[in-house]
Each structure stands twice: as C-alpha cells, then as structure tokens.
N, C-alpha and C positions, 0 to 999 in steps of 0.2 A: 622360288624366285630365280630369275636369270640375271646374268651379267649382260650388258649390252655396250658395244663400242661403236661409235659413229666415226667411220674411217674412210669415207668416200671422197674426201676433198683432194684437190690437186696440189695445193700449197705452192703456188707459182713463185712466191717471194722467197722460197727456200731452194731455188735452182742454184747449182746443178744437181743437188741431191734428188730433187723431185722430177728430174727429167725422165726417170724410169721407175720411181718409187712413189707410192702415196705418202703423204706427210707422216702418217702413223708409223711408217717403217724407217724413218730417218733415225740413225743411231745417236744416242746421247751419252753412252757410257761403254766404251769399247764396242762390242757388237750388240749391246743391249739397246733396243729401239724404244721409242715412245710406246708402241703397242706392247712390248714386253713388260714395261712397267704397269700398264693398264691391266694386263692379264694377271700379272703377279699380285697386284692389289686385290683383284676380284677373287682370285683363288684363295688368298689369305683370309678372306671373310666368308669362305665357304661357297662362293658362287662359281661352280666349275662347269656349268653349262652356259656358254657365252655366245650370243648372237653378235656378229660383226657385220655392219653395213659397209659394203665395199662399192667402189665405182671407178674412179680414176686409177689406172695401173692395177686393176683388181687381180690380174694374173700373178703379180708379185706376192700377194697375200695367199692365193691358192698354192703357189709354189712353196711357201713356208708353213702352210697350215699344219702339216704333220709334225714338223719340228716345234712349232709353237705349242701344239697340244702336248707333246712329250715333255717339253721344257717346263711347262707350268702345270701339268696335270689337269688340263681342261679339255672340254669337248667344244669344238667351234662349229657353229652353223653360219655359213656365209650367205648374206642376203644382198642381192645386186640392185643398185640404183642405176638404172639405164640412162638417167639424165644428169649424172654427176658433174659433167663438164658444161652443162647448160643451165641448170637450175640450182638454187641454193638449198640449204639443209632442212627446211621445213618438209620438202618432198622426201628428202633422204630418210628422215626419221619415220615418216609415214610409211615408207616401204617396209618397215619392220612391224607394222601395226598388228599383225596376227599374233605377235608374241606378247603384246601388252597385257593380255588377260592373265598371264602367268606371273605378272609382276616383274619389274626389271630395275636394276640399278644401272642407269645409263651414264657413261663417261664419254666425253669428247675425245677423239683419237689424236688430238694435238695438245693435250694437257698433261704436263708432268707434275704429279702431286703425290704426297705420301699416303699410305694406306689409312692414316687417321681420318681422311675425308670419308672414305667408305664406312669406316667404323662409326663416325659421327652420324651419317645418314641412317644407318641401320639401327642405331640405338636410340634414335629420337622418338618421342611419343607419336602415336598414330593420330595426329590431329587433322591431317588433310591427306587426300589421295595422291597429291603430288608435293614433293618436298625438295627444295633447292638448296644446294650447298653454296653458302655465301661468305665471302671474305669481307668482314666489317672492320678490318684493321688497316688494310692497304690504302695509301693515298691514291685517289682516282684521277684519271685524265679522260680525254675525249673518246678513246678507242674502246674502253671497257664496256661490257654488257652490264649495265647498272640496274639496281632495283630500288624502289621506294616502298615503304610499308604504310598501311593504314589499318588501325585496329588489330595489329599483329599479323596481318596477311599482306601478301604482295599487292600493291596497287598498280605499279608500272614496272615493266621490264623492257629496257631498250638501251641502245647505245646513244640515242639522240636525247640526251638529258644533261643538264648542267651538273657536273660532278658534285657541286656543293649541295645539291638537293638529294643526293643518293644516300641510301642506308649503307650500301656496300656493292660489291661486284659478284655476280653469279659466275662461278668458276668452271662451269661445264660439267657438273655432276648432279644428277637428279634421281631421286627415288620415286619410281612410278608404281603405285600400288594397283592391284588388279581392278579395283572399282573404278579407276579412271580410264580404263581401256577404250570403251566406245566413245566417250566424250573427247578424249585426247585425239583419237584418230579422226573424228569429225572436225575438230578445231584445226588440226594440221591441214586437212583437205581444203577447208574453207580458206585457210591462209595462203597455200600455194596456188590455189585457183584464182585468188584475188591478185597475186603477184608472185610469180615463180622465184623471184629473187629474195624473198623474205626468209628470215631465219626461223628455226623451230621455236625459238624464244618468242617470236611473234605469235606462234600458235598458243603458247602459254598466255600471252596477253589476250588473245581471242577468248580463251576460257575464262579469264578474269572478267572480261567485259560481259560475258554471259552469266556472271554471278558465282563462278567457281572460286573457292578459297584455296589459295596456294600459300603454304608456309615456307619458312626458311630455317636452315640449320647453320648457325655461324660456325666456321671451321677453326676459329682462333688464329693465333699468330704462327702460321706454318709457311714454309717455303714452297712455292709452287709457281708455275709459269705456263701461260698459253703460248705455244711455239708458232708464231706467225712469220717471223723473219730471222735473219742470221744473228741479230743481237739477242733475240729470244732464245735461239738455239745455244748460243754461248752461255746464257744464264742456265738453261736446262742442263747443260753438261756440267756446269759448276755445282748444281744442287743434287743432280741425280746420283752422284757418287757417294752422297752422304745419307741416302735412304737405306 
C-alpha cells in the first residue's frame, strides 16, 4: 500500500504565502509545513512510498523533494496535474489513477491532523473498498464536506447539505483498497467530464449512485483543521505544536 498526498491546489485565500508555494508547503510549526505533517504521519504507519499529486507551484515541491525524503525516510513519486489552476480536484486525484491498484491511504495536502487518523483507517475492518475518515463530533456549518449514512454506508457526501442532516464531516483522508481501483478511476473521469469544477468527493458520490458501498471510520475527538484561510492557518499553528 502507498501513501498519497493531494497537493496540487493554489490556496489563493492563503496569500501571500501561496504566491510562490502550494498550500501544502505553507509552514505551520517553525519550518514544518503541512506536507511535513502528512509525510510524517504516513511514515509513522509504515507507508514510506508516497505519491504526491502536484500542480500549482509544483517546482517548489520538486526543489524540496530530496529534503522531504531524507527528513521523513520516504520515497516520493510526483504526479503532475496539468490543469491544477483550471479544474478542481476530481481531475487531480484521477491523475494518480495508475497507483490505485496498489492500494493507497490518501490525505488532502491542506489538512493538519494527528497520526491517529491514519491508524484508525488502517485498523478498521475491511468492510468496503473505500473507507472515509469522518469527524462525527465537530459541530458543522455550511462549508464542511458533510456525509449522511444509510444502513451503515455513506448515502450522500457533499458540502451542499443542511448541517443538521449530516452524520459528520469527511476530513480529507481515505483508505482506497486495491479492489476499488478501476471503479474509482472511472467514477472520477465521469465526474470531471460532467463538470471540471467538481470535487473528488463528487466522484465518491458517483460511485455510491452506481451502487458502491462506502463506509466511514469515525476519528473520535481529535484536533484537526482543513487550512483554507488565515484563520484556519492560525488554528493549524496552534494545534500542530502539540502533535
């Protein structure tokens, strides 16, 4: 199984940091970046071969590749999204489709969370080929990627949902088992061909609508944050020093 980091986004709400850096390389603890935390977590659970999908300011990741590998004891394979500044991340994840058949633990490159999330996903029973890490404790608002369940599996995953209806928030970490490879790649392709601005989570919804069962792994009461703006970055810096 591989680690996988989705790090192609521009992160325009984090300027001036992201004038020259992808969001994943914004520092959150001294010179420790969001990507450092992602790679540290993946290495800690034994996933030392890591695919990183890059796009916006990709050269910055190339320039740090050797240092990141040495710092975390990992081997990085960089996959380029040539439409990172035009299309949303359904296409971005599809760019790494050739690696799905090895199995992957995918983490969003803008999420700061403890290694317990990866541990929770890897230790969960193999009840479905795709398993989502979900926060079922946090009070939800409009912006979060929310999920509802039906008969123990995900029924809907979308931001466009009344928070009161949601079971919890998908936190940007997925266990993709090898058996899902072809079906996931096809669902992502259908999704971005329908609308290039859709999220990869819309690809998960496409799978669900086709009859796929996708289960969730509740992460418990842990401190984490998706870093979209400067307020999020301040929270990330507050919690990252405690990991």
